[in-house]
C-alpha positions in Angstrom: 17.5 1.8 7.8 13.8 3.0 7.2 11.8 0.3 5.9 11.7 0.1 2.6 8.0 0.2 2.3 5.8 2.1 4.4 2.3 1.5 5.8 -0.2 4.5 4.7 -4.4 3.7 5.6 -5.5 1.4 7.5 -9.3 0.7 7.2 -10.9 -3.0 8.5 -12.0 -5.4 11.5 -9.6 -8.1 12.2 -8.3 -10.5 10.2 -10.3 -8.8 7.3 -9.6 -5.1 6.1 -7.0 -3.0 3.5 -3.7 -1.1 3.7 -2.3 1.0 1.4 2.0 0.8 1.1 3.5 2.5 -0.2 7.2 1.2 -1.3 10.0 4.6 -1.0 12.0 3.5 -4.0 9.4 4.0 -6.5 6.7 5.8 -4.2 4.2 3.4 -6.0 1.3 2.3 -3.4 0.4 -0.7 -3.7 -3.4 -1.9 -2.1 -3.5 -4.9 0.2 -7.0 -6.8 1.3 -6.5 -9.5 3.4 -9.4 -12.3 4.9 -11.3 -15.7 5.4 -8.0 -16.7 4.5 -6.7 -15.2 1.7 -5.6 -11.7 0.8 -3.7 -10.1 -1.9 -1.8 -7.0 -3.6 -2.0 -4.5 -6.3 -0.2 -1.9 -7.3 -2.8 1.5 -7.3 -3.8 2.7 -11.2 -5.6 5.7 -11.6 -7.9 6.3 -14.9 -5.0 6.1 -17.4 -3.7 3.2 -15.8 -0.4 4.3 -14.4 0.0 2.7 -11.0 -0.5 5.8 -8.5 3.1 7.2 -7.1 3.6 8.6 -3.8 6.8 11.2 -2.0 7.7 9.7 1.3 10.2 11.7 3.7 13.1 10.0 5.8 11.7 10.6 8.7 8.2 8.3 8.3 
């Protein structure tokens, strides 16, 4: 069974950085940030405020 969320991008150093995840069921992209003992997750939005969508194949 394929994982629902797929990491498509990572930037930063150990303990602090940004990652982008794609939900395979909806195609919505999420930005994750962690560092300094905290973190957060938010959907990526385009300039019209709509979620950025990506199609992820089952092979990934």
